[in-house]
C-alpha positions as CSV (number, residue, x, y, z in Angstrom):
1,M,-25.2,-24.7,12.2
2,S,-24.0,-25.7,15.7
3,K,-20.3,-25.2,14.6
4,A,-21.3,-21.8,13.3
5,K,-22.7,-21.0,16.5
6,K,-19.5,-21.8,18.5
7,V,-17.6,-19.6,16.1
8,I,-20.0,-16.8,16.7
9,K,-19.8,-17.2,20.5
10,F,-15.9,-17.4,20.7
11,M,-15.8,-14.2,18.5
12,Y,-18.5,-12.2,20.6
13,E,-16.4,-13.5,24.0
14,K,-13.1,-12.4,22.6
15,N,-14.4,-8.7,21.3
16,K,-16.8,-8.0,24.2
17,N,-16.7,-7.2,28.0
18,S,-20.0,-8.1,28.4
19,P,-21.5,-11.3,30.0
20,P,-21.0,-14.5,27.7
21,L,-23.3,-15.2,25.0
22,Q,-25.9,-17.7,25.7
23,D,-26.3,-21.0,23.8
24,D,-29.8,-20.3,22.7
25,F,-29.3,-17.3,20.3
26,E,-30.8,-17.9,16.8
27,I,-28.9,-17.3,13.5
28,Q,-31.0,-16.1,10.8
29,R,-30.6,-17.2,7.3
30,L,-31.0,-15.0,4.2
31,S,-33.8,-16.5,1.8
32,N,-33.3,-16.1,-1.9
33,N,-35.9,-13.1,-1.9
34,E,-33.8,-11.0,0.4
35,G,-31.0,-10.7,-1.9
36,G,-32.5,-7.4,-2.9
37,N,-32.2,-6.2,0.8
38,V,-28.6,-7.0,1.0
39,I,-27.9,-4.5,-2.1
40,K,-30.1,-1.8,-0.4
41,K,-28.0,-2.4,2.9
42,I,-24.8,-2.0,1.0
43,G,-26.0,1.1,-0.8
44,R,-27.3,2.8,2.3
45,T,-23.8,1.9,3.9
46,M,-22.0,3.4,1.1
47,L,-24.1,6.5,1.3
48,N,-23.7,6.9,5.1
49,I,-19.7,6.8,4.2
50,F,-20.0,10.0,2.3
51,T,-22.7,11.8,4.0
52,T,-21.8,11.4,7.6
53,P,-18.9,14.2,8.1
54,E,-16.3,12.4,10.2
55,I,-16.3,9.0,8.2
56,R,-16.2,11.2,4.8
57,K,-13.2,12.7,6.2
58,R,-11.2,9.5,7.2
59,F,-12.4,7.8,4.2
60,L,-11.0,10.6,1.8
61,L,-8.0,11.1,3.6
62,S,-6.9,7.4,3.9
63,S,-8.0,7.0,0.4
64,T,-5.4,9.6,-0.8
65,I,-2.9,7.8,1.5
66,L,-3.5,4.5,-0.1
67,S,-3.6,5.9,-3.7
68,S,-0.1,7.8,-3.3
69,L,1.4,4.8,-1.8
70,S,0.1,2.6,-4.6
71,F,0.7,5.0,-7.4
72,S,4.4,5.5,-6.2
73,Y,5.3,1.5,-5.5
74,Y,3.8,-0.2,-8.3
75,G,5.3,2.7,-10.7
76,L,8.7,2.7,-9.5
77,V,9.0,-0.9,-9.0
78,M,7.7,-1.7,-12.6
79,W,10.0,0.8,-14.3
80,F,13.2,0.8,-12.1
81,P,14.9,-2.0,-13.4
82,I,14.5,0.0,-16.9
83,M,16.1,3.1,-15.3
84,I,19.0,0.6,-14.3
85,Q,19.3,-0.7,-17.3
86,R,19.9,2.3,-19.2
87,M,22.3,3.3,-16.9
88,D,24.5,0.3,-17.1
89,E,24.2,0.5,-21.1
90,S,25.2,3.9,-21.4
91,N,27.8,3.9,-18.7
92,A,26.2,6.8,-17.1
93,T,27.2,8.3,-13.9
94,S,23.4,8.4,-12.6
95,V,20.2,7.0,-13.0
96,C,18.8,10.4,-14.7
97,G,22.1,10.8,-16.7
98,A,21.5,8.1,-19.4
99,P,20.3,8.9,-22.7
100,I,16.8,7.7,-24.0
101,A,17.3,6.1,-27.0
102,P,15.3,3.2,-28.6
103,S,17.3,-0.4,-28.5
104,N,18.7,-2.0,-31.6
105,K,18.0,-5.6,-30.4
106,T,15.9,-7.6,-32.8
107,K,16.7,-11.0,-31.0
108,C,16.6,-12.7,-27.7
109,D,19.5,-11.8,-25.6
110,N,21.1,-15.3,-24.8
111,T,24.0,-13.8,-22.6
112,D,24.3,-14.8,-19.0
113,Q,21.8,-12.6,-17.0
114,T,22.2,-14.6,-13.6
115,S,23.0,-11.3,-12.0
116,V,19.4,-10.3,-12.7
117,Y,17.9,-13.1,-10.8
118,I,20.1,-12.7,-7.8
119,D,19.5,-8.9,-7.6
120,T,15.6,-9.7,-7.6
121,F,15.8,-12.3,-5.0
122,I,18.1,-9.9,-2.9
123,Q,15.2,-7.3,-3.3
124,A,12.5,-9.8,-2.7
125,A,14.4,-10.7,0.8
126,A,14.1,-7.2,1.8
127,N,10.5,-7.7,2.5
128,I,11.3,-9.7,5.3
129,P,12.9,-7.4,7.5
130,G,10.3,-5.1,6.9
131,H,7.5,-7.3,8.4
132,V,9.6,-7.9,11.4
133,V,10.2,-4.1,12.0
134,Y,6.4,-3.5,11.7
135,L,5.8,-6.1,14.2
136,L,8.2,-4.5,16.7
137,L,7.1,-1.2,16.2
138,I,3.4,-1.3,15.5
139,D,2.2,-1.1,19.2
140,T,4.9,0.8,20.8
141,V,5.2,3.6,18.0
142,G,1.8,3.4,17.1
143,R,-0.3,3.2,13.7
144,K,-0.3,6.8,13.0
145,L,3.3,7.8,13.7
146,L,4.7,4.7,11.8
147,L,2.8,5.2,8.7
148,G,3.7,8.9,8.4
149,S,7.4,8.3,9.2
150,S,7.6,5.3,6.7
151,L,5.9,7.5,3.9
152,V,8.2,10.2,4.4
153,L,11.4,8.2,4.7
154,N,9.9,6.5,1.4
155,A,10.0,9.6,-0.3
156,V,13.5,10.6,0.9
157,S,15.0,6.9,-0.6
158,V,13.1,7.7,-3.8
159,F,14.8,11.3,-4.0
160,C,18.1,9.5,-3.5
161,L,17.9,7.6,-6.5
162,W,19.4,10.6,-8.4
163,F,22.7,9.5,-6.4
164,I,22.9,5.9,-7.9
165,S,26.0,5.6,-9.9
166,S,26.4,1.9,-9.8
167,Q,24.8,-1.4,-9.9
168,T,25.6,-2.3,-6.5
169,G,24.1,1.0,-5.4
170,S,20.9,0.5,-7.4
171,V,20.3,-2.9,-5.5
172,V,21.2,-1.2,-1.9
173,M,18.7,1.6,-2.7
174,S,16.1,-0.5,-4.1
175,C,16.3,-2.8,-0.8
176,G,15.9,0.1,1.3
177,Y,13.0,1.4,-0.7
178,I,11.2,-2.2,-0.5
179,F,12.2,-2.4,3.1
180,I,10.3,0.8,4.2
181,S,7.5,0.2,1.5
182,T,7.0,-3.0,3.3
183,I,6.3,-1.2,6.8
184,S,4.1,1.2,4.9
185,W,2.0,-1.6,3.2
186,D,1.7,-3.4,6.6
187,T,0.7,-0.4,8.7
188,V,-2.0,1.1,6.1
189,A,-3.5,-2.6,5.9
190,L,-4.0,-2.2,9.6
191,A,-5.0,1.2,10.0
192,L,-7.6,1.5,7.6
193,P,-10.3,-1.0,9.0
194,E,-9.5,0.8,12.5
195,L,-10.7,4.1,11.1
196,Y,-14.5,3.1,10.5
197,P,-17.3,1.8,12.9
198,T,-18.3,-1.6,12.5
199,S,-21.5,-0.7,10.5
200,T,-19.3,0.7,7.8
201,R,-16.0,-0.8,8.1
202,S,-16.0,-3.6,5.5
203,T,-17.9,-1.5,2.7
204,A,-15.4,1.5,3.3
205,V,-12.0,-0.8,3.2
206,G,-13.1,-3.2,0.6
207,L,-14.1,0.2,-1.6
208,Q,-10.6,1.5,-0.7
209,W,-8.7,-1.5,-1.7
210,A,-10.8,-2.5,-4.9
211,V,-11.1,1.1,-6.3
212,F,-8.4,3.4,-5.0
213,D,-5.7,0.6,-4.8
214,K,-6.0,-0.8,-7.8
215,V,-6.8,2.6,-10.0
216,A,-3.8,4.0,-8.6
217,G,-1.4,1.2,-9.3
218,I,-2.5,0.9,-12.8
219,T,-2.3,4.6,-13.3
220,G,1.3,4.6,-11.7
221,N,2.3,2.0,-14.0
222,I,1.1,3.9,-17.0
223,V,1.9,7.6,-16.1
224,M,5.6,6.3,-14.9
225,G,6.3,4.6,-18.3
226,A,5.3,7.6,-20.3
227,L,7.3,10.0,-18.2
228,L,10.4,8.1,-18.4
229,S,10.2,8.1,-22.2
230,V,10.7,11.9,-21.9
231,D,12.7,12.5,-18.9
232,C,13.6,10.6,-15.6
233,T,13.5,13.7,-13.5
234,V,10.0,14.0,-13.4
235,P,8.7,10.5,-12.4
236,I,11.1,10.6,-9.6
237,L,9.9,14.0,-8.5
238,L,6.5,13.0,-8.7
239,T,7.1,9.8,-6.9
240,A,8.7,11.3,-4.1
241,G,6.2,14.2,-3.6
242,L,3.3,11.6,-3.6
243,L,4.7,9.9,-0.9
244,A,5.7,13.0,1.0
245,V,1.9,14.3,0.6
246,G,0.9,10.7,1.9
247,G,3.1,11.1,4.9
248,I,1.9,14.6,5.7
249,L,-1.7,13.7,5.4
250,T,-1.5,10.8,8.1
251,Y,-1.0,13.1,10.7
252,K,-4.5,14.6,10.0
253,L,-5.8,10.9,10.9
254,P,-6.8,9.8,14.4
255,N,-4.6,7.8,16.4
256,T,-6.2,4.2,16.9
257,T,-3.8,2.8,18.8
258,N,-4.8,1.0,22.0
259,T,-8.3,2.8,21.8
260,A,-11.5,1.2,21.3
261,I,-13.3,1.0,18.0
262,N,-16.6,2.7,17.9
């Protein structure tokens, strides 16, 4: 209990400008019969999210932005290698110029696939500069501008998929997309909690990541796969459009950079 008090006192003094917390404060423990009260408090908090106009507005806007990013990212990252494979096998001049045909392979392909792993490693490494750029810009540019501009740039990079005509071009373009997406993911992870007051922050953010992010990611995988079996143009336009909408909606959010969270 004494260690818990030290942690609470340290957090209090770091987050408050008021006088230091006294050592004689008490920590209340929840008894077994108070579990129902906790559930009621969570229910009241969720009700407060949807009944308070300003909190509801921020919740819906940020949930839409998160959903657009999750749908586009997981859908594209999952199916982009298939698009490139179709282009290579058909010797097409563009990603969407490859014909859609069923594969005749019935056995495992034992040919050398080393390049696939090298390309995957390069694409994964593109996350690193994204994190670095995020750290350098997040406080100077600000959450709102950085998130909005990165989402719009993501939409542009997805639209440029039409111009890919080689394996090298696909690797370069996918690295660019992952690089910008990393900035978007880092920024949205920081910006979401800063939109809510302390009383609703954990519930609102938890609901967004547990429901909106996961549902949008799963839906993106399913929808992108279904659309690619028909035409390549529709999923590219859909992904680019959703990212652009997310970027535009970002400017409806308040700017929380260097501001007190009430």
